[in-house]
C-alpha positions in Angstrom: 0.0 0.0 -0.2 1.6 3.2 -1.2 1.1 6.5 -0.1 0.1 8.1 -3.0 -0.3 7.3 -6.8 -0.2 10.1 -9.4 -2.3 9.4 -12.8 -1.0 11.7 -15.1 2.5 13.4 -16.4 1.6 17.1 -17.3 2.4 19.9 -15.9 -0.1 19.1 -12.6 1.1 15.6 -12.4 4.5 16.3 -12.5 4.3 19.2 -9.9 2.7 16.7 -7.3 5.4 14.5 -8.0 8.1 17.1 -7.3 6.5 18.2 -4.0 5.1 14.8 -2.8 8.7 13.4 -3.3 10.0 16.1 -1.4 7.7 15.2 1.4 9.0 11.7 1.2 6.1 9.9 -0.1 7.7 8.1 -2.7 5.4 8.7 -5.5 4.7 6.7 -8.2 3.3 8.1 -11.6 1.5 6.7 -14.5 2.6 9.1 -17.4 -0.9 7.7 -19.8 -1.3 7.8 -23.1 -0.4 10.5 -23.4 3.0 11.2 -21.7 3.6 15.1 -21.0 0.3 15.9 -21.7 -1.0 18.9 -24.1 2.4 20.7 -23.6 3.9 18.2 -26.1 1.8 19.4 -29.1 2.7 23.1 -28.3 5.6 24.9 -29.9 7.0 27.9 -27.9 5.6 28.3 -24.4 6.4 32.4 -23.7 4.2 32.8 -20.6 5.6 30.8 -18.3 7.6 32.5 -15.7 11.3 31.6 -15.5 12.0 31.4 -19.4 12.3 34.9 -20.7 13.6 33.8 -24.0 10.4 30.9 -24.1 11.0 27.5 -24.5 9.4 24.6 -26.2 6.8 22.8 -24.8 8.2 19.2 -24.9 11.3 20.5 -23.6 9.2 22.4 -20.5 8.1 19.0 -19.9 11.5 16.8 -19.8 12.5 19.6 -17.3 9.7 18.8 -15.2 9.8 15.2 -15.2 13.5 15.4 -14.8 13.1 17.1 -11.5 10.6 14.7 -10.5 12.7 12.2 -11.0 15.7 13.7 -9.0 13.9 13.3 -6.1 13.0 9.9 -6.3 9.7 9.5 -8.0 8.6 6.5 -9.7 7.3 5.9 -13.1 5.1 3.9 -15.1 4.5 4.5 -18.7 1.3 2.9 -19.0 -2.0 4.3 -18.7 -4.8 3.2 -15.7 -7.5 1.0 -16.7 -9.5 1.2 -13.4 -9.7 3.0 -10.5 -11.7 1.7 -7.7 -11.9 2.3 -3.8 -10.9 -0.2 -1.3 -10.9 -0.3 2.4 -8.1 2.1 3.6 -7.4 3.6 -0.1 -7.6 2.8 -3.9 -6.7 0.4 -6.2 -5.5 0.5 -9.9 -5.0 -1.7 -12.4 -2.5 -1.2 -15.6 -1.2 -3.9 -17.9 -2.7 -6.5 -15.7 -1.1 -5.7 -12.8 -2.7 -4.0 -9.4 -1.6 -1.0 -7.9 -2.6 0.2 -4.3 -2.2 3.7 -2.3 -4.2 5.6 0.2 -4.2 8.3 -1.7 -4.6 9.1 -5.4 -4.0 12.5 -7.2 -5.9 12.7 -10.4 -4.0 15.0 -12.9 -5.3 13.1 -16.3 -5.9 16.7 -18.1 -7.7 17.1 -21.2 -7.7 16.1 -24.5 -8.1 17.8 -27.8 -11.4 18.0 -29.6 -12.5 16.5 -33.0 -14.5 17.9 -35.8 -17.2 14.6 -35.2 -17.1 13.9 -39.0 -16.9 10.1 -40.7 -14.8 11.6 -43.4 -12.3 13.0 -40.4 -11.8 9.5 -39.3 -11.4 8.1 -42.0 -8.5 10.9 -42.8 -7.0 11.3 -39.8 -2.9 11.3 -40.4 -3.7 11.5 -44.1 -3.4 15.3 -44.1 -6.1 15.8 -41.2 -4.5 16.5 -37.7 -5.3 17.9 -34.1 -1.2 19.3 -33.9 0.8 21.2 -35.9 3.9 21.0 -33.9 3.5 17.1 -34.6 2.7 17.6 -38.3 3.3 20.9 -39.7 6.8 20.1 -41.5 4.6 17.7 -43.9 2.8 20.5 -45.3 5.4 22.5 -46.8 4.5 24.8 -49.4 0.9 23.4 -49.5 -2.6 25.3 -48.2 -4.1 24.2 -45.3 -7.2 25.1 -42.6 -7.4 25.9 -38.9 -10.5 25.3 -37.6 -11.4 27.1 -34.4 -11.3 30.4 -32.8 -9.2 30.4 -29.4 -5.8 30.9 -28.4 -5.0 27.2 -29.6 -6.4 28.1 -32.9 -4.5 31.2 -33.5 -1.5 29.7 -32.1 -1.5 26.4 -34.6 -2.3 28.7 -37.8 0.6 31.1 -36.8 2.9 28.0 -36.2 1.6 26.4 -39.9 2.8 29.7 -42.0 6.6 28.1 -41.2 5.7 25.4 -43.6 2.1 25.9 -45.7 2.0 28.8 -48.2 -1.2 29.7 -47.2 -3.1 29.3 -43.8 -6.8 29.6 -43.2 -8.5 30.1 -40.2 -12.6 28.6 -40.3 -14.7 30.4 -37.9 -18.0 29.5 -37.2 -19.0 32.7 -35.4 -17.8 36.8 -37.0 -15.2 37.2 -34.1 -12.7 35.2 -32.7 -12.7 34.4 -28.6 -9.0 34.2 -28.6 -7.0 36.9 -26.3 -6.2 39.7 -27.9 -2.6 39.5 -28.5 -3.0 36.2 -30.0 -5.7 37.9 -32.7 -3.4 40.6 -33.5 -0.3 38.2 -34.3 -2.7 36.1 -36.7 -4.4 39.0 -38.3 -1.8 40.5 -39.1 0.3 37.6 -40.8 0.2 38.0 -44.3 0.2 34.3 -44.7 -3.2 33.9 -43.3 -6.8 34.4 -43.8 -10.2 33.6 -42.5 -13.4 32.6 -43.3 -16.2 33.8 -40.7 -19.3 32.4 -40.2 -18.7 28.8 -41.7 -18.2 25.4 -40.7 -16.7 22.3 -41.9 -19.2 19.6 -43.0 -17.4 17.2 -44.9 -13.5 16.9 -45.7 -13.1 15.8 -49.4 -10.4 12.8 -50.4 -11.4 9.7 -48.7 -11.3 7.8 -52.0 -7.9 9.6 -53.0 -6.5 8.2 -49.4 -5.5 12.0 -48.3 -6.8 15.5 -47.9 -8.1 17.0 -51.3 -10.3 19.8 -49.9 -13.4 20.8 -47.7 -17.1 21.6 -47.6 -18.0 24.7 -45.9 -21.3 25.6 -44.2 -22.2 29.3 -43.9 -24.5 29.6 -41.0 -25.6 33.1 -42.3 -26.7 32.4 -45.7 -27.1 28.7 -45.9 -25.0 28.3 -48.5 -22.2 25.3 -48.9 -19.1 25.9 -50.9 -16.0 23.5 -51.2 -12.6 24.6 -50.7 -9.5 22.9 -52.3 -7.3 22.3 -49.3 -4.0 20.1 -48.3 -4.4 19.7 -44.3 -7.0 20.6 -41.9 -6.0 21.0 -38.7 -8.8 21.3 -36.0 -8.0 23.5 -32.7 -11.8 23.5 -31.1 -11.2 23.0 -27.3 -10.5 20.1 -25.4 -12.7 17.7 -23.3 -11.7 16.5 -19.6 -10.3 12.7 -19.4 -12.8 11.8 -16.8 -13.8 8.7 -18.0 -11.6 7.1 -15.4 -13.7 8.3 -12.5 -16.9 8.5 -13.8 -19.4 7.2 -11.4 -16.6 7.7 -8.9 -16.1 11.1 -8.2 -18.9 14.1 -8.7 -18.3 15.8 -12.4 -20.0 19.0 -13.7 -22.3 19.6 -16.6 -19.1 19.7 -18.9 -17.7 16.7 -17.4 -15.0 18.4 -15.1 -14.2 16.9 -11.5 -15.7 19.1 -9.2 -13.6 20.1 -6.3 -14.1 21.7 -3.1 -13.1 25.2 -3.7 -9.8 26.7 -2.6 -8.4 23.0 -2.6 -8.1 20.2 -4.5 -10.8 17.9 -2.8 -13.1 15.9 -4.8 -16.1 14.3 -2.7 -14.0 11.1 -2.6 -12.0 11.0 0.6 -8.4 10.6 -0.4 -9.0 11.3 -4.3 -7.6 14.9 -5.1 -7.7 16.5 -8.7 -5.8 19.1 -10.2 -4.6 20.5 -13.5 -7.2 20.9 -16.5 -9.3 17.5 -15.4 -11.0 20.0 -12.9 -10.1 23.2 -14.3 -12.6 24.9 -17.5 -11.5 28.7 -16.7 -7.9 29.3 -17.2 -6.3 25.9 -18.5 -2.7 27.1 -18.4 0.3 24.9 -17.8 1.5 27.7 -14.6 -2.1 27.2 -13.1 -2.2 23.4 -13.8 1.6 23.4 -12.0 0.0 25.3 -9.0 -2.9 22.9 -8.4 -0.5 20.2 -8.8 1.5 21.6 -5.6 -1.5 22.3 -3.9 -2.8 18.4 -4.6 0.4 16.9 -3.3 0.1 19.3 -0.1 -3.7 18.2 0.6 -2.6 14.7 0.1 0.3 15.1 2.8 -2.5 16.3 4.7 -4.7 13.9 4.7 -1.8 11.4 5.3 -1.0 12.8 8.6 -4.4 12.6 9.6 
Protein backbone atom coordinates (compact mmCIF):
# COMPACT_ATOMS: atom_id res chain seq x y z
CA UNK A 1 0.00 0.00 0.00
CA UNK A 2 1.73 3.15 -1.25
CA UNK A 3 1.19 6.60 0.20
CA UNK A 4 0.25 8.27 -3.07
CA UNK A 5 -0.22 7.44 -6.73
CA UNK A 6 -0.40 10.22 -9.33
CA UNK A 7 -2.31 9.58 -12.55
CA UNK A 8 -1.12 11.87 -15.33
CA UNK A 9 2.16 13.46 -16.39
CA UNK A 10 1.44 17.04 -17.47
CA UNK A 11 2.48 20.13 -15.49
CA UNK A 12 0.00 19.24 -12.72
CA UNK A 13 1.09 15.62 -12.36
CA UNK A 14 4.82 16.29 -12.38
CA UNK A 15 4.52 19.22 -9.96
CA UNK A 16 2.50 17.03 -7.61
CA UNK A 17 5.23 14.40 -7.92
CA UNK A 18 8.00 16.90 -7.12
CA UNK A 19 6.26 18.07 -3.96
CA UNK A 20 5.19 14.57 -2.89
CA UNK A 21 8.69 13.17 -3.44
CA UNK A 22 10.30 15.96 -1.44
CA UNK A 23 7.84 15.17 1.37
CA UNK A 24 9.17 11.59 1.30
CA UNK A 25 5.86 10.14 0.12
CA UNK A 26 7.62 8.09 -2.60
CA UNK A 27 5.06 8.86 -5.33
CA UNK A 28 4.35 6.61 -8.29
CA UNK A 29 3.37 8.42 -11.50
CA UNK A 30 1.39 6.81 -14.31
CA UNK A 31 2.40 8.75 -17.43
CA UNK A 32 -0.70 7.67 -19.34
CA UNK A 33 -1.50 7.44 -23.04
CA UNK A 34 -0.22 10.99 -23.71
CA UNK A 35 2.97 11.43 -21.64
CA UNK A 36 3.67 15.08 -20.96
CA UNK A 37 0.13 16.19 -21.70
CA UNK A 38 -0.90 19.00 -24.01
CA UNK A 39 2.43 20.84 -23.83
CA UNK A 40 3.96 18.05 -25.88
CA UNK A 41 2.08 19.48 -28.86
CA UNK A 42 2.87 23.11 -28.07
CA UNK A 43 5.63 25.06 -29.78
CA UNK A 44 6.88 28.18 -28.01
CA UNK A 45 5.75 28.54 -24.40
CA UNK A 46 6.26 32.26 -23.80
CA UNK A 47 4.25 32.79 -20.60
CA UNK A 48 5.74 30.27 -18.18
CA UNK A 49 7.70 32.21 -15.49
CA UNK A 50 11.44 31.71 -15.47
CA UNK A 51 11.90 31.44 -19.24
CA UNK A 52 12.18 35.01 -20.55
CA UNK A 53 13.15 33.83 -24.04
CA UNK A 54 10.42 31.19 -24.11
CA UNK A 55 10.84 27.42 -24.25
CA UNK A 56 9.49 24.60 -26.39
CA UNK A 57 6.65 22.68 -24.76
CA UNK A 58 8.36 19.24 -24.92
CA UNK A 59 11.59 20.74 -23.51
CA UNK A 60 9.68 22.24 -20.59
CA UNK A 61 7.99 18.92 -19.83
CA UNK A 62 11.34 17.12 -19.89
CA UNK A 63 12.60 19.53 -17.22
CA UNK A 64 9.49 18.83 -15.12
CA UNK A 65 10.04 15.08 -15.46
CA UNK A 66 13.77 15.23 -14.73
CA UNK A 67 13.13 17.24 -11.58
CA UNK A 68 10.53 14.75 -10.31
CA UNK A 69 12.86 11.81 -11.00
CA UNK A 70 15.70 13.56 -9.20
CA UNK A 71 13.75 13.32 -5.94
CA UNK A 72 12.94 9.64 -6.33
CA UNK A 73 9.62 9.58 -8.17
CA UNK A 74 8.80 6.19 -9.70
CA UNK A 75 7.24 6.07 -13.16
CA UNK A 76 4.99 3.62 -14.98
CA UNK A 77 4.71 4.26 -18.71
CA UNK A 78 1.23 2.83 -19.13
CA UNK A 79 -2.27 4.26 -18.62
CA UNK A 80 -4.47 3.27 -15.70
CA UNK A 81 -7.32 1.05 -16.86
CA UNK A 82 -9.48 1.15 -13.72
CA UNK A 83 -9.63 2.87 -10.36
CA UNK A 84 -11.77 1.83 -7.41
CA UNK A 85 -12.05 2.36 -3.69
CA UNK A 86 -10.96 -0.36 -1.28
CA UNK A 87 -10.62 -0.48 2.49
CA UNK A 88 -7.99 2.05 3.45
CA UNK A 89 -7.49 3.54 0.02
CA UNK A 90 -7.66 2.78 -3.68
CA UNK A 91 -6.81 0.02 -6.13
CA UNK A 92 -5.62 0.64 -9.70
CA UNK A 93 -5.26 -1.79 -12.58
CA UNK A 94 -2.73 -1.29 -15.39
CA UNK A 95 -1.35 -3.86 -17.82
CA UNK A 96 -2.82 -6.69 -15.71
CA UNK A 97 -0.94 -5.45 -12.65
CA UNK A 98 -2.61 -4.19 -9.49
CA UNK A 99 -1.42 -1.17 -7.51
CA UNK A 100 -2.74 0.14 -4.18
CA UNK A 101 -2.40 3.52 -2.51
CA UNK A 102 -3.85 5.35 0.48
CA UNK A 103 -4.33 8.47 -1.65
CA UNK A 104 -4.61 9.21 -5.36
CA UNK A 105 -3.95 12.45 -7.24
CA UNK A 106 -5.87 12.68 -10.50
CA UNK A 107 -4.01 14.79 -13.09
CA UNK A 108 -5.30 13.27 -16.32
CA UNK A 109 -5.78 16.64 -18.03
CA UNK A 110 -7.88 17.19 -21.14
CA UNK A 111 -7.69 16.11 -24.79
CA UNK A 112 -8.25 17.92 -28.05
CA UNK A 113 -11.79 17.72 -29.44
CA UNK A 114 -12.43 16.39 -32.92
CA UNK A 115 -14.79 17.74 -35.55
CA UNK A 116 -16.89 14.60 -35.30
CA UNK A 117 -17.00 13.82 -39.02
CA UNK A 118 -16.72 10.34 -40.54
CA UNK A 119 -14.42 11.76 -43.20
CA UNK A 120 -12.23 13.19 -40.41
CA UNK A 121 -11.79 9.70 -38.93
CA UNK A 122 -11.03 8.21 -42.34
CA UNK A 123 -8.38 10.82 -43.14
CA UNK A 124 -6.80 11.25 -39.71
CA UNK A 125 -3.07 11.09 -40.25
CA UNK A 126 -3.58 11.58 -43.99
CA UNK A 127 -3.98 15.33 -44.02
CA UNK A 128 -6.14 15.66 -40.89
CA UNK A 129 -4.42 16.52 -37.62
CA UNK A 130 -4.93 18.19 -34.26
CA UNK A 131 -1.24 18.93 -33.74
CA UNK A 132 0.57 21.50 -35.87
CA UNK A 133 3.82 20.87 -33.98
CA UNK A 134 3.68 17.18 -34.84
CA UNK A 135 2.62 17.42 -38.47
CA UNK A 136 3.28 20.95 -39.73
CA UNK A 137 6.50 19.91 -41.48
CA UNK A 138 4.54 17.65 -43.84
CA UNK A 139 2.67 20.63 -45.28
CA UNK A 140 5.62 22.59 -46.55
CA UNK A 141 4.52 24.59 -49.60
CA UNK A 142 0.88 23.51 -49.25
CA UNK A 143 -2.45 25.11 -48.28
CA UNK A 144 -4.12 24.22 -44.99
CA UNK A 145 -7.04 25.30 -42.83
CA UNK A 146 -7.28 25.65 -39.06
CA UNK A 147 -10.73 25.21 -37.54
CA UNK A 148 -11.36 27.25 -34.39
CA UNK A 149 -11.31 30.73 -32.91
CA UNK A 150 -9.48 30.51 -29.59
CA UNK A 151 -5.84 30.97 -28.57
CA UNK A 152 -5.01 27.43 -29.66
CA UNK A 153 -6.31 28.09 -33.18
CA UNK A 154 -4.29 31.31 -33.44
CA UNK A 155 -1.15 29.57 -32.24
CA UNK A 156 -1.64 26.64 -34.61
CA UNK A 157 -2.24 28.98 -37.55
CA UNK A 158 0.83 31.11 -36.83
CA UNK A 159 3.02 28.05 -36.42
CA UNK A 160 1.80 26.51 -39.67
CA UNK A 161 2.85 29.60 -41.64
CA UNK A 162 6.43 28.44 -41.10
CA UNK A 163 5.71 25.62 -43.54
CA UNK A 164 2.48 26.15 -45.49
CA UNK A 165 2.18 28.72 -48.26
CA UNK A 166 -1.31 29.67 -47.12
CA UNK A 167 -3.22 29.13 -43.87
CA UNK A 168 -6.96 29.78 -43.64
CA UNK A 169 -8.72 30.00 -40.29
CA UNK A 170 -12.33 28.80 -40.46
CA UNK A 171 -14.50 30.06 -37.61
CA UNK A 172 -18.23 29.59 -37.13
CA UNK A 173 -18.72 33.04 -35.57
CA UNK A 174 -18.02 36.59 -36.73
CA UNK A 175 -15.22 37.24 -34.22
CA UNK A 176 -12.51 35.27 -32.46
CA UNK A 177 -12.66 34.43 -28.75
CA UNK A 178 -8.86 34.37 -28.56
CA UNK A 179 -6.92 36.83 -26.43
CA UNK A 180 -6.14 40.18 -28.06
CA UNK A 181 -2.43 39.56 -28.51
CA UNK A 182 -3.08 36.21 -30.20
CA UNK A 183 -5.81 37.67 -32.44
CA UNK A 184 -3.56 40.49 -33.57
CA UNK A 185 -0.66 38.17 -34.21
CA UNK A 186 -2.79 36.01 -36.49
CA UNK A 187 -4.63 38.78 -38.31
CA UNK A 188 -1.40 40.65 -39.05
CA UNK A 189 0.27 37.58 -40.52
CA UNK A 190 0.23 37.99 -44.34
CA UNK A 191 0.02 34.22 -44.84
CA UNK A 192 -3.20 33.89 -42.82
CA UNK A 193 -6.70 34.37 -44.22
CA UNK A 194 -10.01 34.06 -42.35
CA UNK A 195 -13.36 32.62 -43.38
CA UNK A 196 -16.00 33.81 -40.92
CA UNK A 197 -19.39 32.34 -39.97
CA UNK A 198 -18.58 28.97 -41.50
CA UNK A 199 -18.15 25.36 -40.40
CA UNK A 200 -16.61 22.30 -41.99
CA UNK A 201 -19.30 19.77 -42.87
CA UNK A 202 -17.14 17.30 -44.79
CA UNK A 203 -13.49 16.67 -45.53
CA UNK A 204 -12.91 15.65 -49.14
CA UNK A 205 -10.43 13.08 -50.38
CA UNK A 206 -11.46 9.84 -48.69
CA UNK A 207 -11.33 7.94 -51.98
CA UNK A 208 -7.96 9.48 -52.83
CA UNK A 209 -6.56 8.53 -49.44
CA UNK A 210 -5.54 12.09 -48.57
CA UNK A 211 -7.20 15.45 -48.01
CA UNK A 212 -8.10 17.26 -51.22
CA UNK A 213 -10.51 19.87 -49.88
CA UNK A 214 -13.37 20.64 -47.51
CA UNK A 215 -17.06 21.50 -47.74
CA UNK A 216 -17.89 24.71 -45.88
CA UNK A 217 -21.35 25.68 -44.69
CA UNK A 218 -22.02 29.38 -44.19
CA UNK A 219 -24.22 29.57 -41.08
CA UNK A 220 -25.62 32.95 -42.11
CA UNK A 221 -26.42 32.43 -45.80
CA UNK A 222 -26.93 28.64 -45.53
CA UNK A 223 -24.77 28.21 -48.64
CA UNK A 224 -22.29 25.36 -49.05
CA UNK A 225 -19.02 25.80 -50.93
CA UNK A 226 -15.96 23.67 -51.57
CA UNK A 227 -12.44 24.83 -50.76
CA UNK A 228 -9.44 22.98 -52.27
CA UNK A 229 -7.01 22.32 -49.45
CA UNK A 230 -4.18 19.95 -48.51
CA UNK A 231 -4.58 19.74 -44.75
CA UNK A 232 -7.08 20.27 -41.93
CA UNK A 233 -6.08 21.11 -38.36
CA UNK A 234 -8.77 21.06 -35.66
CA UNK A 235 -8.29 23.51 -32.79
CA UNK A 236 -11.75 23.61 -31.24
CA UNK A 237 -11.10 23.11 -27.57
CA UNK A 238 -10.65 20.22 -25.21
CA UNK A 239 -12.60 17.67 -23.19
CA UNK A 240 -11.54 16.59 -19.69
CA UNK A 241 -10.20 13.05 -19.39
CA UNK A 242 -12.57 11.85 -16.69
CA UNK A 243 -13.69 8.46 -18.03
CA UNK A 244 -11.58 6.77 -15.37
CA UNK A 245 -13.49 8.38 -12.50
CA UNK A 246 -16.97 8.70 -13.99
CA UNK A 247 -19.32 7.25 -11.40
CA UNK A 248 -16.70 7.55 -8.67
CA UNK A 249 -16.41 11.32 -8.19
CA UNK A 250 -18.80 14.19 -8.81
CA UNK A 251 -18.49 15.78 -12.27
CA UNK A 252 -20.01 19.04 -13.50
CA UNK A 253 -22.15 19.44 -16.61
CA UNK A 254 -19.04 19.58 -18.82
CA UNK A 255 -17.62 16.41 -17.20
CA UNK A 256 -14.90 18.27 -15.29
CA UNK A 257 -14.14 16.98 -11.79
CA UNK A 258 -15.84 19.03 -9.09
CA UNK A 259 -13.58 20.08 -6.24
CA UNK A 260 -14.06 21.90 -2.95
CA UNK A 261 -13.35 25.60 -3.69
CA UNK A 262 -9.82 26.65 -2.77
CA UNK A 263 -8.59 23.04 -2.54
CA UNK A 264 -8.06 19.97 -4.70
CA UNK A 265 -10.41 17.81 -2.62
CA UNK A 266 -13.04 15.79 -4.48
CA UNK A 267 -16.13 14.31 -2.86
CA UNK A 268 -14.18 11.07 -2.33
CA UNK A 269 -11.89 11.12 0.70
CA UNK A 270 -8.27 10.58 -0.28
CA UNK A 271 -8.83 11.37 -3.96
CA UNK A 272 -7.53 14.72 -5.17
CA UNK A 273 -7.82 16.37 -8.60
CA UNK A 274 -5.54 18.98 -10.17
CA UNK A 275 -4.79 20.55 -13.52
CA UNK A 276 -7.07 20.70 -16.55
CA UNK A 277 -9.16 17.72 -15.45
CA UNK A 278 -10.83 20.06 -12.93
CA UNK A 279 -10.17 23.47 -14.51
CA UNK A 280 -12.48 24.59 -17.31
CA UNK A 281 -11.69 28.26 -16.77
CA UNK A 282 -7.95 28.97 -16.82
CA UNK A 283 -6.37 25.89 -18.44
CA UNK A 284 -2.81 27.23 -18.36
CA UNK A 285 0.41 25.36 -17.68
CA UNK A 286 1.21 27.61 -14.72
CA UNK A 287 -2.22 27.18 -13.09
CA UNK A 288 -2.04 23.43 -13.66
CA UNK A 289 1.38 23.34 -11.99
CA UNK A 290 0.08 25.42 -9.09
CA UNK A 291 -2.84 23.08 -8.52
CA UNK A 292 -0.46 20.12 -8.69
CA UNK A 293 1.44 21.65 -5.78
CA UNK A 294 -1.87 22.10 -3.93
CA UNK A 295 -2.83 18.46 -4.53
CA UNK A 296 0.45 17.17 -3.14
CA UNK A 297 0.10 19.34 -0.03
CA UNK A 298 -3.54 18.28 0.40
CA UNK A 299 -2.53 14.62 0.06
CA UNK A 300 0.31 15.05 2.56
CA UNK A 301 -2.06 16.59 5.13
CA UNK A 302 -4.59 13.84 4.52
CA UNK A 303 -1.96 11.15 5.08
CA UNK A 304 -0.79 12.84 8.28
CA UNK A 305 -4.28 12.37 9.71
